[in-house]
Backbone as JSON, one array per atom type, in Angstrom:
{
  "sequence": "XXXXXXXXXXXXXXXXXXXXXXXXXXXXXXXXXXXXXXXXXXXXXXXXXXXXXXXXXXXXXXXXXXXXXXXXXXXXXXXXXXXXXXXXXXXXXXXXXXXXXXXXX",
  "N": [[91.64, 105.58, 77.51], [93.8, 102.86, 77.31], [94.04, 99.52, 78.19], [96.29, 97.0, 78.17], [96.08, 93.5, 77.43], [96.87, 91.23, 79.99], [97.86, 93.13, 81.69], [96.04, 93.62, 83.6], [93.76, 92.16, 85.97], [90.87, 90.04, 85.93], [87.91, 90.08, 87.7], [85.36, 88.11, 88.11], [83.96, 86.24, 89.46], [82.17, 85.31, 92.44], [83.98, 84.92, 94.62], [86.4, 86.09, 93.71], [85.56, 88.72, 93.31], [84.89, 89.4, 95.91], [87.37, 89.31, 97.2], [89.14, 91.12, 95.8], [91.35, 93.76, 96.24], [92.16, 93.13, 98.74], [94.44, 92.12, 101.3], [96.72, 92.18, 99.75], [100.11, 92.93, 98.88], [100.91, 94.94, 97.25], [99.62, 97.42, 94.91], [97.24, 96.61, 92.28], [95.79, 96.21, 89.01], [92.45, 95.74, 88.6], [89.61, 94.48, 87.02], [86.3, 94.45, 87.65], [83.56, 92.52, 86.86], [80.17, 92.85, 86.82], [77.85, 91.87, 85.65], [75.15, 92.8, 85.52], [73.59, 96.06, 85.49], [74.02, 98.07, 88.42], [74.21, 99.49, 91.76], [77.02, 99.06, 93.05], [78.6, 98.71, 95.95], [81.75, 99.23, 97.65], [84.46, 98.4, 99.9], [87.43, 99.14, 101.78], [88.66, 97.52, 103.62], [91.36, 95.81, 105.0], [93.0, 96.47, 102.9], [96.01, 97.77, 102.19], [97.02, 100.09, 101.09], [96.6, 103.1, 99.13], [94.19, 103.5, 96.49], [92.63, 103.9, 93.21], [89.22, 104.0, 92.31], [87.16, 103.24, 89.7], [84.12, 103.54, 88.24], [82.24, 102.02, 85.64], [80.1, 102.12, 82.73], [77.91, 99.98, 80.71], [79.07, 100.22, 78.21], [81.71, 100.52, 78.74], [82.42, 103.08, 79.5], [83.52, 105.8, 81.52], [81.82, 106.42, 84.47], [81.85, 107.28, 87.16], [84.38, 108.48, 89.41], [86.55, 107.62, 92.01], [89.08, 108.82, 93.68], [92.24, 108.08, 95.16], [91.4, 106.31, 97.28], [91.34, 105.57, 100.61], [93.0, 103.23, 102.88], [91.04, 100.9, 104.76], [88.45, 102.05, 104.62], [85.1, 102.0, 105.46], [82.79, 101.91, 103.76], [82.0, 102.59, 100.44], [79.86, 104.02, 98.34], [78.57, 104.09, 95.15], [77.0, 106.69, 93.18], [75.7, 106.27, 90.83], [74.36, 103.7, 88.66], [76.33, 100.97, 87.67], [78.11, 98.75, 85.44], [80.6, 97.72, 85.56], [83.63, 97.81, 87.5], [86.68, 99.36, 87.88], [89.6, 98.92, 89.49], [92.46, 100.67, 90.25], [96.02, 101.36, 90.53], [96.91, 104.01, 92.76], [96.56, 107.26, 91.45], [96.45, 106.63, 88.72], [93.82, 106.89, 87.89], [93.37, 109.6, 87.69], [93.95, 110.45, 85.15], [91.78, 109.8, 83.64], [88.67, 110.79, 82.16], [85.29, 111.7, 82.86], [82.93, 109.94, 81.01], [84.79, 109.05, 79.2], [85.97, 106.32, 77.23], [87.08, 103.09, 78.08], [89.5, 101.04, 76.73], [89.98, 97.7, 76.31], [92.13, 96.37, 75.01]],
  "CA": [[92.7, 104.8, 78.14], [93.89, 101.49, 76.81], [94.69, 98.55, 79.07], [96.72, 95.82, 77.4], [95.86, 92.2, 78.05], [97.98, 90.83, 80.83], [98.21, 94.19, 82.64], [94.96, 93.71, 84.57], [93.08, 90.93, 86.32], [89.41, 90.1, 85.82], [87.19, 89.51, 88.83], [83.99, 87.87, 87.66], [83.35, 85.22, 90.31], [81.91, 85.89, 93.77], [85.17, 84.94, 95.49], [87.35, 87.07, 93.18], [85.0, 90.04, 93.59], [84.97, 89.63, 97.36], [88.77, 89.52, 97.61], [89.64, 92.37, 95.25], [92.71, 94.15, 96.61], [92.43, 92.78, 100.14], [95.58, 91.32, 101.71], [97.82, 92.27, 98.78], [101.22, 93.76, 99.36], [101.07, 96.08, 96.35], [98.44, 97.67, 94.07], [97.05, 95.87, 91.04], [94.66, 96.65, 88.2], [91.43, 94.69, 88.61], [88.34, 94.81, 86.39], [85.19, 93.68, 88.22], [82.4, 92.4, 85.96], [79.02, 92.59, 87.67], [76.81, 91.14, 84.93], [74.0, 93.67, 85.25], [73.77, 97.36, 86.13], [73.65, 98.19, 89.83], [75.04, 100.36, 92.59], [77.88, 98.1, 93.73], [79.46, 99.38, 96.93], [83.0, 98.56, 97.98], [85.14, 98.84, 101.11], [88.88, 98.92, 101.64], [89.19, 96.8, 104.77], [92.51, 94.94, 104.71], [93.75, 96.99, 101.75], [97.03, 98.49, 102.93], [97.54, 101.18, 100.26], [95.54, 103.86, 98.45], [93.92, 103.08, 95.11], [91.56, 104.61, 92.53], [88.08, 103.16, 91.93], [86.51, 103.84, 88.53], [82.91, 102.81, 87.85], [82.04, 102.08, 84.19], [78.8, 101.65, 82.24], [77.97, 98.79, 79.85], [79.94, 100.52, 77.07], [83.06, 100.74, 79.29], [82.66, 104.52, 79.66], [83.67, 106.21, 82.92], [80.64, 107.04, 85.08], [82.25, 107.92, 88.41], [85.76, 108.24, 89.82], [86.9, 107.82, 93.41], [90.54, 108.84, 93.63], [92.97, 107.95, 96.42], [90.61, 105.65, 98.32], [92.26, 105.24, 101.7], [92.81, 101.94, 103.51], [90.07, 100.68, 105.83], [87.21, 102.8, 104.46], [84.07, 100.99, 105.66], [81.81, 101.78, 102.69], [82.02, 103.57, 99.36], [78.66, 103.71, 97.57], [78.47, 104.95, 93.97], [75.72, 107.37, 92.99], [75.09, 105.79, 89.59], [74.43, 102.26, 88.4], [77.45, 100.62, 86.81], [78.26, 97.33, 85.06], [81.99, 97.35, 85.81], [84.45, 98.62, 88.38], [88.1, 99.2, 87.6], [90.46, 99.38, 90.57], [93.76, 101.01, 89.68], [96.96, 101.96, 91.46], [96.65, 105.42, 93.02], [97.08, 108.22, 90.48], [96.1, 106.28, 87.33], [92.46, 107.34, 87.6], [93.38, 111.05, 87.41], [94.06, 110.65, 83.7], [90.5, 109.47, 83.01], [87.63, 111.8, 82.21], [83.94, 111.18, 82.85], [82.49, 109.71, 79.63], [85.87, 108.43, 78.4], [85.84, 104.88, 77.05], [88.25, 102.27, 78.39], [89.74, 100.03, 75.7], [90.64, 96.54, 76.92], [92.84, 95.74, 73.92]],
  "C": [[92.65, 103.39, 77.57], [94.64, 100.64, 77.83], [95.04, 97.33, 78.24], [96.41, 94.55, 78.17], [97.09, 91.82, 78.84], [98.41, 91.9, 81.83], [97.11, 94.39, 83.69], [94.38, 92.31, 84.81], [91.59, 91.12, 86.12], [88.82, 89.4, 87.03], [85.74, 89.34, 88.4], [83.33, 86.69, 88.39], [83.1, 85.86, 91.68], [83.16, 85.96, 94.65], [86.2, 85.97, 95.01], [86.86, 88.49, 93.45], [85.09, 90.37, 95.08], [86.39, 89.95, 97.8], [89.31, 90.84, 97.09], [91.09, 92.63, 95.6], [93.08, 93.75, 98.04], [93.64, 91.85, 100.28], [96.73, 91.3, 100.7], [98.9, 93.18, 99.33], [101.46, 94.98, 98.46], [99.83, 96.23, 95.47], [98.43, 96.8, 92.81], [95.9, 96.52, 90.28], [93.68, 95.49, 88.14], [90.16, 95.24, 87.97], [87.28, 93.87, 86.97], [84.05, 93.7, 87.21], [81.2, 92.0, 86.8], [77.88, 91.87, 86.96], [75.57, 91.95, 84.6], [74.21, 94.99, 85.97], [73.29, 97.37, 87.58], [74.56, 99.17, 90.53], [75.87, 99.45, 93.5], [78.85, 98.83, 94.66], [80.72, 98.55, 97.18], [83.47, 99.07, 99.34], [86.63, 98.61, 100.89], [89.46, 98.33, 102.93], [90.3, 95.86, 104.3], [93.17, 95.25, 103.37], [94.73, 97.99, 102.37], [97.68, 99.64, 102.14], [96.36, 101.9, 99.63], [95.39, 103.35, 97.01], [92.81, 103.96, 94.54], [90.48, 103.62, 92.12], [87.3, 103.89, 90.84], [85.31, 102.98, 88.15], [82.63, 103.08, 86.37], [80.64, 101.59, 83.82], [78.98, 100.44, 81.33], [78.85, 98.97, 78.63], [81.37, 100.81, 77.48], [83.43, 102.22, 79.34], [82.66, 104.87, 81.14], [82.41, 106.94, 83.39], [81.02, 107.87, 86.31], [83.69, 107.55, 88.74], [85.89, 108.52, 91.32], [88.41, 107.69, 93.47], [91.12, 108.77, 95.04], [92.09, 107.42, 97.55], [91.59, 105.17, 99.39], [91.99, 103.84, 102.25], [91.74, 102.0, 104.61], [88.87, 101.63, 105.81], [86.07, 101.79, 104.55], [83.08, 100.83, 104.5], [81.95, 102.94, 101.71], [80.87, 103.18, 98.44], [78.58, 104.64, 96.36], [77.08, 105.57, 93.86], [74.96, 106.83, 91.79], [75.21, 104.27, 89.48], [75.54, 101.99, 87.39], [77.41, 99.13, 86.5], [79.65, 96.8, 85.4], [82.6, 98.3, 86.85], [85.9, 98.32, 88.03], [88.86, 99.77, 88.79], [91.86, 99.51, 90.01], [94.71, 101.48, 90.78], [96.69, 103.47, 91.58], [97.32, 106.3, 91.96], [96.69, 107.9, 89.04], [94.71, 106.77, 86.95], [92.38, 108.82, 87.28], [93.34, 111.33, 85.92], [92.71, 110.47, 83.0], [89.49, 110.59, 83.19], [86.27, 111.09, 82.21], [83.49, 111.08, 81.39], [83.54, 109.05, 78.75], [85.68, 106.92, 78.36], [87.16, 104.19, 77.35], [88.36, 101.17, 77.34], [90.54, 98.9, 76.34], [91.36, 95.71, 75.87], [93.78, 94.74, 74.32]]
}
């Protein structure tokens, strides 16, 4: 999958990572950069639509996919350590396969 510059946001500060999709009126593509591998959990409190959560390794390869995450889920904990998280509008994550590399061209 290739994401063109300008079609996604980057969340690499604590405040941007904390906000994510919360309080938005419509879905967005957000790439979270964590800095080091870890099991970074998320929630969907105050997210009013479904979205796909894609965890990526240091090489931007898909490790885990959580499709159609519902609003107000208290905790989603990945099984593997990841360096990135890509939140996508619902349905876009279906196209991705485990091991596939994301190109941020």
